[in-house]
N, C-alpha and C positions, 0 to 999 in steps of 0.2 A: 258147721257145714262140712260134710265128709263124703261128697258124691263123686269127687274127681277121679279120673282114670290113673293119674300118677305115671304118665308116660316116661318122665325123666328119671323115674326110680326103677325101671325095668333092669334086671329080670325079677327083682323082689316082688313087684306088683303083678307079675304073671301068676303068682301064687295067692297073694292076699291083697286087698285094697290098701292104699297108702295109709289109711287111718289105723290099720292093724299091724303096721311095721313094729317089730319088737323094740321096746325101749324101757330101760330100768326094770327089767323083770316083768314087764306088762306090755302094753301097746301105747302108741302115741295118743290115741283117742281115750283110752281108759285112764291114762295118766292125767289127761286134761279134765275128764269128768270128775275124777277124785279130787282134783284141786279146787274146782268151782262148786262142788256140791254143798259145802258149808255156807256158801254165799248165795246160791241161786236154787230155789226150790224146784222149779219146773225146767227140765232140760229136754229139748227136742233135737233130733238128729236128722239131717238129710242124707239119704243113701242113694247110690246109683250103681257104679261099677261094683260087681260082686256084692250087690245089695243084700241078698238073702244071708250071706255069710256075715256081713257087717251088722245087719239087723239083729241076728242071733247073739252076736258078741255084745252089743250095747244093751240089749234087753237084760242080759245077765248083770249089767251094772245099773239096773232099775231106772232107766230114763223114762221120761213122761210120755214121749211119743216119737214116732218115726215117720218121715215123709219120703216116699219113693220119688226121686226126681231124675231117674234115669233118662238120658236123652235130652234133658233140659239144662239151661244155663244156670248160673249160680244165684240169680235173684228170682227165679221162677216161683219159688215157695212164697215169696213176699206178696204176690198178687193172686195166687191160685190155691192157697190152703186157708184153713180157718184162722190162722195167725193174722191174716189181713184185717180181721175185725178187732184186734187188740189195740185199744187206744191208750197205750201206756208204754214205757220204755222197755226195750228188749236188748239184751246183750247178744251180739253176733260174733261168734268166734269160729276159727277154722281149725280143722283137726291137725294141720301141719304146723301150727304155731305152738311153741313151747314157751310159756309165759308165766310171769308172776305179776298179778294185778291187784291194786287196791280198789275193789269193787265199790265199796262205800264211798270213797273219795270221788270216783268217776261218776257215780250216781248223783252225788251232791253237786258236782260241777255241771252235769247235764241240766239239772233244775235251775242252777244259778244262771246258766246261759239262756234260760227262757224256754226250755224243752223244745229244741229245734227238731225238725223232721229226722235229721241224722247228725250224729257227732262221731267223727272218726277219731281213733286214738293213734297219735303219731309216735314214731320212734326216730332216734338218731340213725342215719344211714349206716349200714353194716357192710363192710367190704365183701363182695362176692354174692350178696343177696339183692335181687331186683326189687324195685318198688316204684310206686307213683309218687313223685316229689310234690309237696304241698306248697302252694303260694297263697298268701292271704294276709288279712290284718284283723285285729280285734276278734280273733277266733273264727272269723268267717272266711271260708275258702273261696278264692276267685279263679284258681286254676289248678288242675292236676295234670302232670305231664312227666314223661320219662325222657323228654328231649332236653330239658333244662334241669339243673341241679339246685336244690335249696338245702337248708340244714335239717329238714325233717321230711320224712315220707310216711305213707300209709303202712300200718302194720298188719292190716287185715282184720282188725278189731273195730267194732262199731257199737254205738248205742243208738237205736232208732225206734221210731214210733210207726208201726206198720199201718195203722188206720190213717194217720196223718199223711204218710207217703202216698197211700192210695187215693187220698183226696186231692193231692197236689200235682201228681205227675201222671203221664200217660203210661199204661202198662208196657213193660219190657222185661226181658229175661236176664239182663246182664247188669251187674251193679255199676259198672262204669257208666252205662247209659242212664241209670237212676241218678248217679252223682252229678252228671252233666246237667240234667234237668234241675236238680236241686241247687246247683251253683247259680244258674240263671235266676232262680227265685230267692237267692241268698238264704237258703235253708240247709246248706251243708257247712257244718262247723267242725273245728278240731279242738281237742281238749288241751289243756296245759299239763295234764297228768300223763306221764309216760309209764309204760310197764317198767318195773324194777329189773325184770329179766325178760328178754325176748329173743327168740331165734326161730327162723322159718326153715322147714325141711322140704326141699323140692327135688333134690338129687341124692344119689347114694353117697357122693362125696360130702355133702352137707350133713347127712346123717352120721357119717364117721366123725366129722368135726364136732358135732353135737355130743356124741358119746365120749 
């Protein structure tokens, strides 16, 4: 997912979308694509702000497809593109997450949990980074909130089944609304597997800390 405006990273994002912020001699999104390519065959990108520039950039990295979601919220693609027909697990990652993941272990855990509609990957809270705190038991989430604190929160990484979600919930454009419906149905899970490395970049200061 790489369609965001990146308001908190201005003036850098006046020039390029947040996904194309320079990082390690490349860009945030290209670094992410290179990391996951050996694990995931088909890679799709959502673009929005400065979408033509970003589309050209990721095409050079041989992604499978690009969805223009300009003016839409972050879950729009889940209900309005051909991905909605996929009845199999899909990893959902964001362009502003710098991560190291064990994809095989996460996939194994997803199947062990009975292939829920959605499994979010938690992280230990990091000082200075916002997130939705997870509350639940037996890997089933019963509440997501920023008003109370727990020892884990959402990293922005998910494993989900698009077709199953389309069968279970009402269409909406925002993942938080999707999650709330899945919580009611006890179909929102969290994994026991954490990223071995995780950092989110939302501001210029966080980018400097990352570097």
